[in-house]
PAKEDO-817055 format. One record per residue (C-alpha): residue number from 1; residue in three letters; chain; x, y, z. Coordinates in Angstrom, 2 decimals, always signed. Example, Ala and Ser with C-alpha at 12.3 -4.5 7.8 and 13.67 -1.06 7.14 Angstrom:
BEGIN
{1, "ALA", "A", {+12.30, -4.50, +7.80}}
{2, "SER", "A", {+13.67, -1.06, +7.14}}
END
This chain:
BEGIN
{1, "MET", "A", {+0.00, +0.00, +0.00}}
{2, "ALA", "A", {+2.81, +2.37, +0.89}}
{3, "GLN", "A", {+4.49, +1.73, -2.41}}
{4, "SER", "A", {+1.36, +2.64, -4.40}}
{5, "ASN", "A", {+1.31, +6.10, -2.78}}
{6, "CYS", "A", {+4.91, +6.84, -3.78}}
{7, "THR", "A", {+6.48, +8.27, -6.91}}
{8, "GLN", "A", {+9.55, +6.37, -8.14}}
{9, "VAL", "A", {+12.67, +8.12, -6.89}}
{10, "THR", "A", {+14.91, +10.00, -9.35}}
{11, "GLU", "A", {+17.17, +11.54, -6.70}}
{12, "PHE", "A", {+17.85, +11.32, -2.99}}
{13, "SER", "A", {+18.14, +14.12, -0.48}}
{14, "LEU", "A", {+21.18, +14.00, +1.80}}
{15, "ALA", "A", {+20.76, +15.03, +5.43}}
{16, "GLY", "A", {+24.38, +16.12, +5.75}}
{17, "PHE", "A", {+25.63, +17.37, +9.13}}
{18, "THR", "A", {+23.88, +20.61, +10.00}}
{19, "GLN", "A", {+21.81, +23.47, +8.56}}
{20, "ASP", "A", {+23.77, +26.16, +10.39}}
{21, "PRO", "A", {+25.74, +28.22, +7.78}}
{22, "VAL", "A", {+28.59, +29.05, +10.19}}
{23, "THR", "A", {+29.09, +25.42, +11.18}}
{24, "GLN", "A", {+28.88, +24.38, +7.52}}
{25, "GLY", "A", {+31.64, +26.85, +6.66}}
{26, "LYS", "A", {+33.90, +25.47, +9.40}}
{27, "LEU", "A", {+33.22, +21.89, +8.31}}
{28, "PHE", "A", {+33.96, +22.85, +4.70}}
{29, "LEU", "A", {+37.42, +24.14, +5.66}}
{30, "LEU", "A", {+38.11, +21.13, +7.88}}
{31, "PHE", "A", {+37.12, +18.57, +5.25}}
{32, "LEU", "A", {+38.88, +20.49, +2.48}}
{33, "LEU", "A", {+42.12, +20.42, +4.49}}
{34, "THR", "A", {+41.64, +16.70, +5.18}}
{35, "TYR", "A", {+41.10, +16.01, +1.48}}
{36, "VAL", "A", {+44.15, +18.05, +0.40}}
{37, "VAL", "A", {+46.36, +16.17, +2.90}}
{38, "THR", "A", {+44.88, +12.88, +1.63}}
{39, "ILE", "A", {+45.63, +13.75, -2.00}}
{40, "VAL", "A", {+49.16, +14.99, -1.31}}
{41, "GLY", "A", {+50.00, +12.11, +1.05}}
{42, "ASN", "A", {+48.77, +9.26, -1.13}}
{43, "LEU", "A", {+50.07, +10.72, -4.39}}
{44, "GLY", "A", {+53.37, +11.33, -2.64}}
{45, "ILE", "A", {+53.59, +7.67, -1.57}}
{46, "ILE", "A", {+52.78, +6.47, -5.11}}
{47, "ILE", "A", {+55.36, +8.79, -6.73}}
{48, "LEU", "A", {+58.00, +7.98, -4.10}}
{49, "ILE", "A", {+57.63, +4.22, -4.60}}
{50, "ARG", "A", {+57.84, +4.57, -8.38}}
{51, "ALA", "A", {+60.84, +6.90, -8.23}}
{52, "SER", "A", {+62.86, +4.89, -5.65}}
{53, "PRO", "A", {+64.38, +1.63, -6.97}}
{54, "HIS", "A", {+65.06, +0.25, -3.47}}
{55, "LEU", "A", {+61.31, +0.47, -2.74}}
{56, "HIS", "A", {+60.50, -1.84, -5.67}}
{57, "SER", "A", {+59.67, -4.76, -3.39}}
{58, "PRO", "A", {+56.43, -6.67, -2.73}}
{59, "MET", "A", {+55.57, -4.75, +0.44}}
{60, "TYR", "A", {+55.79, -1.37, -1.31}}
{61, "TYR", "A", {+54.08, -2.75, -4.40}}
{62, "PHE", "A", {+51.03, -3.40, -2.21}}
{63, "LEU", "A", {+51.51, -0.12, -0.35}}
{64, "GLY", "A", {+51.41, +1.83, -3.62}}
{65, "ASN", "A", {+48.13, +0.17, -4.53}}
{66, "LEU", "A", {+46.77, +0.81, -1.03}}
{67, "ALA", "A", {+47.57, +4.50, -1.52}}
{68, "PHE", "A", {+45.76, +4.45, -4.88}}
{69, "VAL", "A", {+42.68, +2.83, -3.30}}
{70, "ASP", "A", {+42.69, +5.37, -0.43}}
{71, "LEU", "A", {+42.95, +8.19, -2.95}}
{72, "CYS", "A", {+39.93, +6.91, -4.88}}
{73, "PHE", "A", {+38.06, +6.06, -1.67}}
{74, "SER", "A", {+38.22, +9.65, -0.46}}
{75, "THR", "A", {+37.55, +11.13, -3.91}}
{76, "ILE", "A", {+34.22, +9.38, -4.47}}
{77, "ILE", "A", {+32.84, +11.03, -1.32}}
{78, "THR", "A", {+34.64, +14.22, -0.32}}
{79, "PRO", "A", {+34.28, +16.51, -3.40}}
{80, "LYS", "A", {+30.50, +15.95, -3.53}}
{81, "MET", "A", {+30.24, +16.54, +0.21}}
{82, "LEU", "A", {+32.21, +19.79, -0.06}}
{83, "VAL", "A", {+29.84, +21.03, -2.76}}
{84, "ASP", "A", {+26.82, +20.09, -0.62}}
{85, "LEU", "A", {+28.21, +21.98, +2.38}}
{86, "MET", "A", {+28.12, +25.16, +0.29}}
{87, "SER", "A", {+24.71, +24.43, -1.28}}
{88, "GLU", "A", {+21.19, +24.92, +0.03}}
{89, "LYS", "A", {+19.93, +21.81, -1.76}}
{90, "LYS", "A", {+21.78, +18.65, -0.76}}
{91, "SER", "A", {+20.81, +15.90, -3.17}}
{92, "ILE", "A", {+22.23, +13.21, -5.42}}
{93, "ALA", "A", {+20.74, +11.67, -8.56}}
{94, "TYR", "A", {+19.72, +8.02, -8.45}}
{95, "ALA", "A", {+22.45, +7.11, -10.99}}
{96, "GLY", "A", {+25.04, +8.99, -8.92}}
{97, "CYS", "A", {+23.89, +7.15, -5.82}}
{98, "VAL", "A", {+24.27, +3.79, -7.57}}
{99, "ALA", "A", {+27.78, +4.79, -8.67}}
{100, "GLN", "A", {+28.74, +5.78, -5.11}}
{101, "VAL", "A", {+27.44, +2.51, -3.67}}
{102, "PHE", "A", {+29.32, +0.48, -6.31}}
{103, "LEU", "A", {+32.65, +2.30, -5.90}}
{104, "PHE", "A", {+32.47, +2.58, -2.11}}
{105, "GLN", "A", {+31.82, -1.14, -1.73}}
{106, "LEU", "A", {+34.41, -2.07, -4.37}}
{107, "LEU", "A", {+37.18, +0.01, -2.80}}
{108, "GLY", "A", {+36.31, -0.96, +0.78}}
{109, "ILE", "A", {+36.69, -4.70, +0.19}}
{110, "THR", "A", {+39.71, -4.17, -2.09}}
{111, "GLU", "A", {+41.45, -2.36, +0.78}}
{112, "CYS", "A", {+40.64, -5.24, +3.17}}
{113, "PHE", "A", {+42.26, -7.78, +0.83}}
{114, "LEU", "A", {+45.26, -5.53, +0.16}}
{115, "LEU", "A", {+45.86, -5.34, +3.91}}
{116, "ALA", "A", {+45.54, -9.14, +4.05}}
{117, "ALA", "A", {+48.07, -9.49, +1.20}}
{118, "MET", "A", {+50.46, -7.17, +3.05}}
{119, "ALA", "A", {+50.07, -9.29, +6.20}}
{120, "TYR", "A", {+50.88, -12.43, +4.20}}
{121, "ASP", "A", {+53.93, -10.65, +2.76}}
{122, "ARG", "A", {+55.19, -9.88, +6.28}}
{123, "TYR", "A", {+54.50, -13.48, +7.34}}
{124, "VAL", "A", {+56.66, -14.88, +4.52}}
{125, "ALA", "A", {+59.41, -12.29, +5.09}}
{126, "ILE", "A", {+59.72, -13.02, +8.82}}
{127, "CYS", "A", {+58.75, -16.69, +9.11}}
{128, "HIS", "A", {+60.30, -17.97, +5.84}}
{129, "PRO", "A", {+62.97, -15.42, +4.83}}
{130, "LEU", "A", {+64.93, -17.87, +2.64}}
{131, "LEU", "A", {+61.83, -18.64, +0.59}}
{132, "TYR", "A", {+60.73, -15.00, +0.35}}
{133, "PRO", "A", {+62.10, -14.24, -3.15}}
{134, "LEU", "A", {+60.51, -17.43, -4.48}}
{135, "VAL", "A", {+57.12, -17.16, -2.75}}
{136, "MET", "A", {+56.64, -13.42, -3.20}}
{137, "SER", "A", {+57.63, -13.41, -6.86}}
{138, "PRO", "A", {+56.33, -10.71, -9.22}}
{139, "LYS", "A", {+53.81, -13.22, -10.57}}
{140, "CYS", "A", {+52.52, -14.05, -7.07}}
{141, "CYS", "A", {+52.28, -10.35, -6.15}}
{142, "PHE", "A", {+50.31, -9.62, -9.32}}
{143, "GLN", "A", {+47.96, -12.52, -8.60}}
{144, "LEU", "A", {+47.35, -11.31, -5.04}}
{145, "LEU", "A", {+46.74, -7.78, -6.30}}
{146, "THR", "A", {+44.37, -8.98, -9.03}}
{147, "ALA", "A", {+42.49, -11.15, -6.53}}
{148, "SER", "A", {+42.08, -8.13, -4.21}}
{149, "TYR", "A", {+40.52, -6.02, -6.95}}
{150, "LEU", "A", {+38.36, -8.93, -8.14}}
{151, "MET", "A", {+37.00, -9.46, -4.62}}
{152, "GLY", "A", {+36.23, -5.76, -4.43}}
{153, "LEU", "A", {+34.58, -5.85, -7.84}}
{154, "THR", "A", {+32.46, -8.84, -6.83}}
{155, "ASN", "A", {+31.29, -7.02, -3.72}}
{156, "GLY", "A", {+30.59, -3.80, -5.65}}
{157, "VAL", "A", {+28.52, -5.62, -8.26}}
{158, "GLY", "A", {+26.67, -7.60, -5.57}}
{159, "GLN", "A", {+25.71, -4.48, -3.59}}
{160, "THR", "A", {+24.68, -2.68, -6.80}}
{161, "ILE", "A", {+22.40, -5.58, -7.69}}
{162, "SER", "A", {+21.06, -5.40, -4.14}}
{163, "MET", "A", {+20.25, -1.71, -4.57}}
{164, "SER", "A", {+18.54, -2.33, -7.93}}
{165, "THR", "A", {+15.98, -4.57, -6.20}}
{166, "LEU", "A", {+14.93, -1.82, -3.79}}
{167, "SER", "A", {+12.13, +0.71, -4.27}}
{168, "PHE", "A", {+12.06, +4.18, -2.73}}
{169, "CYS", "A", {+9.69, +7.10, -2.35}}
{170, "SER", "A", {+10.57, +10.33, -4.16}}
{171, "SER", "A", {+10.80, +12.07, -0.76}}
{172, "SER", "A", {+13.52, +9.69, +0.52}}
{173, "VAL", "A", {+16.14, +11.39, +2.68}}
{174, "ILE", "A", {+19.42, +9.59, +3.41}}
{175, "ASN", "A", {+20.55, +10.41, +6.94}}
{176, "LEU", "A", {+24.17, +10.60, +5.81}}
{177, "PHE", "A", {+26.36, +12.73, +3.55}}
{178, "PHE", "A", {+26.72, +10.14, +0.76}}
{179, "CYS", "A", {+25.06, +6.95, -0.51}}
{180, "ASP", "A", {+25.81, +3.71, +1.31}}
{181, "ILE", "A", {+23.91, +0.45, +1.05}}
{182, "SER", "A", {+22.94, +0.15, +4.74}}
{183, "PRO", "A", {+20.91, +3.40, +5.02}}
{184, "LEU", "A", {+19.40, +2.70, +1.59}}
{185, "ILE", "A", {+18.10, -0.67, +2.79}}
{186, "SER", "A", {+16.54, +1.09, +5.78}}
{187, "LEU", "A", {+14.84, +3.63, +3.47}}
{188, "SER", "A", {+13.42, +1.05, +1.08}}
{189, "ILE", "A", {+9.63, +0.54, +0.90}}
{190, "SER", "A", {+10.02, -2.86, -0.79}}
{191, "ASP", "A", {+11.05, -6.27, +0.51}}
{192, "THR", "A", {+14.66, -6.06, +1.69}}
{193, "THR", "A", {+15.26, -9.78, +2.29}}
{194, "LEU", "A", {+17.57, -10.25, -0.72}}
{195, "SER", "A", {+19.50, -7.07, +0.11}}
{196, "HIS", "A", {+20.07, -8.21, +3.69}}
{197, "ILE", "A", {+21.21, -11.64, +2.47}}
{198, "ILE", "A", {+23.70, -10.09, +0.01}}
{199, "LEU", "A", {+25.00, -7.64, +2.64}}
{200, "THR", "A", {+25.40, -10.31, +5.32}}
{201, "THR", "A", {+26.97, -12.83, +2.93}}
{202, "ALA", "A", {+29.46, -10.26, +1.60}}
{203, "ALA", "A", {+30.46, -9.19, +5.11}}
{204, "SER", "A", {+30.88, -12.82, +6.18}}
{205, "LEU", "A", {+32.80, -14.07, +3.14}}
{206, "PHE", "A", {+34.97, -11.06, +2.33}}
{207, "GLY", "A", {+35.37, -9.34, +5.69}}
{208, "LEU", "A", {+35.92, -12.40, +7.86}}
{209, "PHE", "A", {+38.23, -14.11, +5.36}}
{210, "SER", "A", {+40.54, -11.09, +5.11}}
{211, "ILE", "A", {+40.55, -10.70, +8.90}}
{212, "LEU", "A", {+41.36, -14.39, +9.31}}
{213, "VAL", "A", {+44.35, -14.11, +6.95}}
{214, "ILE", "A", {+45.66, -11.13, +8.92}}
{215, "LEU", "A", {+45.16, -12.79, +12.31}}
{216, "LEU", "A", {+46.78, -16.10, +11.30}}
{217, "SER", "A", {+49.69, -14.25, +9.69}}
{218, "TYR", "A", {+50.38, -12.25, +12.84}}
{219, "VAL", "A", {+50.00, -15.24, +15.14}}
{220, "ALA", "A", {+52.75, -16.95, +13.12}}
{221, "ILE", "A", {+54.81, -13.73, +13.02}}
{222, "ILE", "A", {+54.59, -13.19, +16.80}}
{223, "THR", "A", {+55.46, -16.83, +17.45}}
{224, "THR", "A", {+58.53, -16.54, +15.22}}
{225, "ILE", "A", {+59.62, -13.22, +16.77}}
{226, "LEU", "A", {+59.34, -14.64, +20.30}}
{227, "SER", "A", {+61.61, -17.52, +19.29}}
{228, "ILE", "A", {+64.41, -15.08, +18.33}}
{229, "ASN", "A", {+67.06, -15.04, +21.07}}
{230, "SER", "A", {+68.41, -11.50, +20.83}}
{231, "ALA", "A", {+66.35, -8.47, +21.85}}
{232, "LYS", "A", {+67.82, -6.54, +18.92}}
{233, "GLY", "A", {+66.67, -9.23, +16.50}}
{234, "LYS", "A", {+63.18, -9.15, +17.95}}
{235, "ARG", "A", {+62.99, -5.35, +17.64}}
{236, "LYS", "A", {+64.26, -5.44, +14.06}}
{237, "ALA", "A", {+61.76, -8.11, +13.02}}
{238, "PHE", "A", {+58.82, -6.41, +14.70}}
{239, "SER", "A", {+59.77, -2.97, +13.34}}
{240, "THR", "A", {+59.00, -4.18, +9.81}}
{241, "CYS", "A", {+55.37, -4.82, +10.89}}
{242, "THR", "A", {+54.55, -1.78, +13.01}}
{243, "SER", "A", {+53.34, +0.45, +10.16}}
{244, "HIS", "A", {+51.13, -2.29, +8.75}}
{245, "LEU", "A", {+49.77, -3.21, +12.18}}
{246, "THR", "A", {+48.90, +0.42, +12.87}}
{247, "THR", "A", {+47.15, +0.75, +9.50}}
{248, "VAL", "A", {+45.20, -2.49, +10.05}}
{249, "SER", "A", {+44.15, -1.40, +13.54}}
{250, "ILE", "A", {+42.89, +1.98, +12.34}}
{251, "SER", "A", {+41.17, +0.66, +9.19}}
{252, "TYR", "A", {+39.39, -2.29, +10.81}}
{253, "GLY", "A", {+38.72, -0.40, +14.03}}
{254, "ALA", "A", {+37.01, +2.41, +12.11}}
{255, "SER", "A", {+35.12, -0.10, +9.97}}
{256, "PHE", "A", {+33.83, -2.07, +12.98}}
{257, "PHE", "A", {+32.84, +1.07, +14.86}}
{258, "THR", "A", {+31.02, +2.41, +11.80}}
{259, "TYR", "A", {+29.00, -0.66, +10.92}}
{260, "LEU", "A", {+28.67, -2.46, +14.28}}
{261, "ASN", "A", {+28.19, +0.57, +16.52}}
{262, "PRO", "A", {+24.70, +0.53, +18.11}}
{263, "SER", "A", {+24.82, +4.21, +19.07}}
{264, "SER", "A", {+22.74, +7.04, +17.65}}
{265, "ARG", "A", {+22.76, +7.98, +13.99}}
{266, "GLY", "A", {+24.31, +11.38, +14.74}}
{267, "ALA", "A", {+27.37, +9.68, +16.20}}
{268, "ASP", "A", {+27.41, +7.27, +13.28}}
{269, "LYS", "A", {+28.00, +10.14, +10.86}}
{270, "TRP", "A", {+31.26, +11.01, +12.57}}
{271, "ALA", "A", {+32.27, +7.37, +12.66}}
{272, "VAL", "A", {+31.74, +7.26, +8.88}}
{273, "VAL", "A", {+33.79, +10.47, +8.51}}
{274, "PHE", "A", {+36.68, +8.78, +10.30}}
{275, "TYR", "A", {+36.33, +5.60, +8.25}}
{276, "ALA", "A", {+35.85, +7.19, +4.82}}
{277, "MET", "A", {+37.91, +10.39, +5.11}}
{278, "VAL", "A", {+40.34, +10.34, +8.03}}
{279, "THR", "A", {+41.65, +6.80, +7.56}}
{280, "PRO", "A", {+42.72, +7.40, +3.90}}
{281, "MET", "A", {+44.55, +10.52, +5.15}}
{282, "LEU", "A", {+46.32, +8.71, +8.00}}
{283, "ASN", "A", {+47.62, +5.68, +6.08}}
{284, "PRO", "A", {+50.32, +7.52, +4.07}}
{285, "LEU", "A", {+51.29, +9.53, +7.17}}
{286, "ILE", "A", {+51.75, +6.31, +9.15}}
{287, "TYR", "A", {+54.09, +4.84, +6.53}}
{288, "SER", "A", {+55.91, +8.15, +6.12}}
{289, "LEU", "A", {+56.53, +8.76, +9.82}}
{290, "ARG", "A", {+57.07, +5.20, +11.07}}
{291, "ASN", "A", {+58.88, +3.53, +8.17}}
{292, "LYS", "A", {+62.64, +4.08, +7.95}}
{293, "GLU", "A", {+62.89, +2.95, +4.32}}
{294, "VAL", "A", {+60.22, +5.40, +3.20}}
{295, "LYS", "A", {+61.86, +8.27, +5.11}}
{296, "GLU", "A", {+65.26, +7.37, +3.64}}
{297, "ALA", "A", {+63.80, +7.20, +0.12}}
{298, "PHE", "A", {+62.24, +10.62, +0.61}}
{299, "ARG", "A", {+65.58, +12.09, +1.74}}
{300, "ARG", "A", {+67.36, +10.55, -1.28}}
{301, "LEU", "A", {+64.72, +11.95, -3.64}}
{302, "LEU", "A", {+65.16, +15.41, -2.18}}
{303, "LYS", "A", {+68.97, +15.20, -2.57}}
{304, "ILE", "A", {+68.63, +14.18, -6.22}}
{305, "LYS", "A", {+66.41, +17.17, -6.92}}
END
């Protein structure tokens, strides 16, 4: 009955953060600064890895792709949000919403599997150093990278199909600043059983599998490090993992808090900001500030120029 009283949606309204012009102006400057730092940081990592021959190793191969994913992740959300903060009408066309859902889901799962691939790389480097050149060959790295993007693509297509089965009223307002599949399912006036099945299955298969790879890798890594006799050897082995561990903790912590947090929707918006905007900004900073090889490569690049 509800569906018969609705006009098919052609665009969605976005609730955003606030209607206060002063607060909107402050948020615009804050998010613009965050986006600029994200662009500069991730592009800098990509350029540095390409320009530094001693960074042409599997770990930095994955790091360069992680920086690319973070760059895209922030770009599909932030520019549109900045425009909305300066506009009276905050809306997005149905086609634009579909595109955001597809890309957001694609890049989110791709990042999870890239972090898992990086954990596996550290596992082989620390637990099986003599086999490292053989196991982490260019062919293997390319296969892991391709698999990461294919998993992301599968998730993106699945969530897009899920959205295509939903019906909405023309007055639908998304209580967020961009399109994500969870609030869209809540807004739908049609049967959401298939959408919930796809969402739950994707989270179980993709999310849990990537987490399992990371956990098993670090259990083996910690076991190996504890078996090293010298304190210096332990510190040296663990230092190669600290940047990745920090990135994993922030990325998965933000993801869990965003999607498993039972708190109010107002708080959820800021959790999503941290997950979708702050995390892509922090990742290159973590590797720049905590990784000696990256800092050394940056110093060499500056000396050359």
